[in-house]
Wavefront OBJ file of the C-alpha trace (Angstrom):
o trace
v 46.769 48.810 25.104
v 43.088 47.922 25.602
v 43.663 44.497 23.999
v 46.480 43.702 26.444
v 44.362 44.942 29.361
v 41.421 42.716 28.405
v 43.690 39.721 27.913
v 45.477 40.343 31.217
v 42.146 40.646 33.067
v 40.881 37.393 31.533
v 44.078 35.532 32.450
v 44.065 37.022 35.979
v 40.479 35.781 36.495
v 41.507 32.293 35.400
v 44.602 32.561 37.578
v 42.471 33.329 40.620
v 40.121 30.424 39.865
v 42.772 27.680 39.673
v 43.805 27.823 43.347
v 40.162 27.155 44.255
v 40.111 24.133 41.957
v 43.437 22.899 43.352
v 42.186 23.274 46.925
v 38.978 21.382 46.158
v 40.890 18.609 44.387
v 43.310 18.309 47.286
v 40.649 18.293 50.015
v 38.049 16.107 48.287
v 40.559 13.319 47.561
v 38.387 12.138 44.664
v 38.568 12.576 40.905
v 34.817 12.181 40.569
v 33.346 15.182 38.822
v 36.688 16.187 37.267
v 37.537 15.841 33.586
v 41.159 15.225 32.664
v 40.180 15.651 29.002
v 38.914 19.189 29.762
v 42.031 20.102 31.749
v 44.379 18.823 29.029
v 42.681 21.054 26.469
v 42.926 24.045 28.803
v 46.625 23.258 29.332
v 47.148 23.150 25.556
v 45.323 26.487 25.272
v 47.740 28.038 27.768
v 50.671 26.681 25.730
v 49.219 28.464 22.687
v 48.783 31.665 24.708
v 52.388 31.549 25.944
v 53.587 30.837 22.398
v 51.653 33.871 21.166
v 53.291 36.031 23.847
v 56.756 34.786 22.861
v 56.042 35.530 19.196
v 54.785 39.002 20.154
v 57.921 39.575 22.204
v 60.163 38.553 19.300
v 58.240 40.845 16.937
v 58.414 43.761 19.415
v 54.656 44.008 19.105
v 52.929 46.358 21.609
v 55.138 45.400 24.572
v 54.223 47.115 27.858
v 53.602 46.250 31.506
v 50.220 44.675 30.717
v 51.925 42.412 28.180
v 54.289 41.116 30.862
v 51.470 40.810 33.401
v 49.557 38.638 30.929
v 52.651 36.510 30.281
v 53.273 36.022 34.002
v 49.681 34.887 34.532
v 49.810 32.537 31.533
v 52.839 30.885 33.125
v 51.204 30.871 36.577
v 48.024 29.349 35.123
v 49.858 26.571 33.312
v 51.696 25.717 36.544
v 48.416 25.698 38.470
v 46.592 23.512 35.955
v 49.563 21.121 35.918
v 49.251 20.828 39.716
v 45.503 20.208 39.384
v 46.151 17.526 36.748
v 48.650 15.870 39.103
v 45.993 15.893 41.825
v 43.589 14.279 39.354
v 45.961 11.313 39.012
v 46.471 11.101 42.774
v 42.729 11.240 43.373
v 42.035 8.634 40.669
v 44.432 6.288 42.448
v 42.712 6.986 45.775
v 39.330 6.296 44.131
v 40.585 2.927 42.859
v 41.942 2.034 46.313
v 38.585 2.954 47.907
v 36.690 0.944 45.293
v 38.816 -2.153 45.956
v 38.388 -1.738 49.719
v 34.636 -1.348 49.312
v 34.479 -4.392 47.034
v 36.465 -6.401 49.585
v 34.145 -5.319 52.395
v 31.093 -6.215 50.332
v 32.504 -9.668 49.566
v 33.378 -10.188 53.239
v 29.870 -9.113 54.200
v 28.303 -11.494 51.677
v 30.479 -14.371 52.893
v 29.554 -13.615 56.499
v 25.866 -13.509 55.557
v 26.220 -16.836 53.720
v 27.879 -18.426 56.762
v 25.221 -17.081 59.128
v 22.492 -18.184 56.775
v 23.886 -21.711 56.453
v 24.374 -21.895 60.245
v 20.764 -20.853 60.696
v 19.618 -23.464 58.175
v 21.688 -26.138 59.977
v 20.161 -25.152 63.330
v 16.693 -25.389 61.798
v 17.604 -28.801 60.366
v 19.078 -30.008 63.675
v 16.044 -28.850 65.659
v 13.692 -30.545 63.169
v 15.321 -33.950 63.816
l 1 2 3 4 5 6 7 8 9 10 11 12 13 14 15 16 17 18 19 20 21 22 23 24 25 26 27 28 29 30 31 32 33 34 35 36 37 38 39 40 41 42 43 44 45 46 47 48 49 50 51 52 53 54 55 56 57 58 59 60 61 62 63 64 65 66 67 68 69 70 71 72 73 74 75 76 77 78 79 80 81 82 83 84 85 86 87 88 89 90 91 92 93 94 95 96 97 98 99 100 101 102 103 104 105 106 107 108 109 110 111 112 113 114 115 116 117 118 119 120 121 122 123 124 125 126 127 128 129
């Protein structure tokens, strides 16, 4: 009973943390500071946790309300982390689009500076004649 309670409390804490991460990923619109590698390993860990619950269920091992609460939160957590991983891909794409736009603006700015500089040099040359 105590083991299921501790596990359920741990999974509930994780389950309450993922919506915060999802919100931040959605609002920030950047993948900077996020690690897909880390999230994939967490996702795999939840798969192992769900598998353990299924094996426990099949064995009839210490099944009570806390067992089902833990299972529900494992499933909720894996859904939430999948959403966060999807946002990672969206945000990575947005980062690439911003980087290309910034690069384009920088190139345009450099070209404009080159044109102004050469115009200035031509004016200096013309006035020196």
